[in-house]
C-alpha positions in Angstrom: -88.7 -5.5 74.1 -91.1 -7.9 75.3 -94.1 -8.6 73.0 -96.5 -10.8 74.7 -99.5 -9.4 72.9 -101.8 -12.3 70.8 -100.1 -14.8 73.4 -99.6 -18.1 71.6 -102.2 -21.1 72.6 -100.5 -24.3 74.1 -101.6 -26.2 70.6 -99.9 -23.4 68.4 -97.0 -23.2 70.5 -96.5 -26.8 70.3 -97.0 -26.8 66.6 -94.4 -24.2 66.1 -91.7 -26.1 68.3 -92.3 -29.2 66.2 -91.8 -27.3 63.1 -88.6 -26.0 64.7 -87.3 -29.5 65.5 -88.3 -30.5 61.9 -86.1 -27.7 60.9 -83.3 -28.5 62.6 -82.4 -31.4 60.3 -83.9 -30.2 57.0 -80.4 -28.6 55.8 -78.8 -31.7 56.3 -81.5 -33.8 54.7 -81.5 -31.8 51.8 -77.6 -32.0 51.0 -78.0 -35.9 51.9 -80.2 -36.0 48.8 -78.2 -33.6 46.7 -81.2 -31.2 46.5 -81.0 -27.5 46.8 -80.9 -26.0 50.2 -83.4 -24.3 52.3 -84.9 -21.0 50.8 -87.7 -19.0 52.7 -88.3 -17.2 49.4 -90.0 -20.2 47.8 -92.6 -23.0 48.6 -90.8 -25.8 46.8 -87.4 -26.1 44.5 -88.7 -25.2 41.1 -90.8 -21.8 40.4 -93.8 -23.9 38.8 -94.5 -27.5 37.9 -94.5 -26.8 34.3 -90.7 -24.9 34.6 -87.6 -25.8 33.1 -86.0 -26.1 36.3 -86.8 -29.8 37.5 -88.7 -29.9 40.7 -87.0 -32.0 43.3 -90.0 -32.6 45.0 -89.2 -31.3 48.6 -90.2 -28.2 50.2 -87.9 -25.3 50.1 -89.7 -22.8 53.0 -90.7 -23.3 56.6 -94.4 -23.7 56.0 -93.6 -26.1 53.1 -91.5 -28.4 55.6 -94.5 -28.0 58.1 -96.8 -29.3 55.1 -94.7 -32.5 53.9 -94.5 -33.8 57.3 -98.1 -33.5 57.7 -99.2 -36.1 54.9 -102.6 -34.6 54.2 -103.3 -34.4 58.1 -105.9 -31.6 58.6 -105.4 -30.4 54.8 -101.7 -30.0 54.9 -99.2 -32.1 52.4 -96.6 -32.1 50.0 -97.3 -33.4 46.5 -94.1 -34.4 44.8 -94.5 -33.1 41.6 -97.1 -29.8 42.4 -95.5 -28.8 45.8 -97.5 -27.4 49.2 -101.3 -27.8 49.8 -103.1 -26.9 52.7 -106.7 -26.7 53.7 -108.9 -25.7 50.9 -106.6 -25.9 48.4 -106.7 -28.9 45.7 -104.5 -30.1 42.7 -105.9 -30.1 39.2 -104.4 -31.2 36.1 -100.8 -30.0 35.6 -100.7 -29.0 39.2 -102.7 -26.0 39.1 -103.8 -25.2 42.7 -107.2 -24.1 42.7 -108.9 -22.2 45.6 -112.4 -23.4 47.2 -112.8 -20.2 48.9 -110.5 -21.1 51.6 -107.6 -19.4 53.1 -104.3 -18.9 51.2 -101.3 -20.5 52.9 -100.6 -17.4 55.1 -103.9 -17.5 56.5 -104.0 -21.2 56.7 -100.9 -21.0 58.3 -102.5 -18.2 60.9 -105.3 -20.8 61.6 -103.0 -23.9 62.0 -100.6 -22.3 64.4 -103.2 -19.7 66.1 -101.3 -16.7 65.0 -102.6 -13.0 63.8 -102.0 -12.0 60.3 -98.9 -10.2 61.1 -97.4 -12.8 63.0 -98.3 -15.3 60.1 -96.4 -13.1 57.6 -93.4 -12.6 60.3 -93.0 -16.2 60.1 -94.0 -17.6 56.9 -93.5 -14.4 54.2 -90.9 -14.5 52.0 -88.8 -12.6 54.4 -90.2 -14.5 57.2 -87.8 -15.9 60.3 -86.0 -12.9 60.1 -85.1 -13.5 56.3 -83.5 -16.8 57.2 -81.2 -18.3 54.8 -81.0 -21.6 56.5 -83.4 -24.1 58.0 -81.4 -24.0 61.2 -81.6 -20.0 61.4 -85.3 -20.5 61.0 -85.5 -22.9 63.5 -83.8 -20.7 65.8 -86.0 -17.7 64.9 -89.3 -19.9 65.8 -88.3 -21.0 69.2 -87.2 -17.5 69.8 -90.6 -16.0 68.6 -92.7 -18.6 70.9 -90.5 -17.5 73.7 -91.2 -14.1 73.2 -94.9 -14.6 72.6 -95.4 -16.7 75.5 -98.6 -18.9 76.2 -101.9 -18.7 77.3 
């Protein structure tokens, strides 16, 4: 099936391919640092900043890896203790993220990459990237997604 509905913009495709490149080396970086491996099921490697699980301060999922490389650009970033942040969300004491009536992470991702809501969920929901279990699997899925969608 050739799904060319909602073609990607050049900018959106370029950003997604940049993410795929980041994910190519993410598994090795996590192993080198003795951190937990990639998990599309969570943003970070702890369930909550006040969890008894010690947060390693790194992203777990595809969108988290993107945010971590942005270092605050366009509102995206990664806080070592509190995890991912995106446009419109700010950290308060104890790492509670509070909305400023801006989009949640999936809607922010749709805006950042020029995706429909369905495509954003397809890539970044907990089962996203075809339920990828490694960063390399997610990278392959994202590249295939860009190829399948095409560019305007």
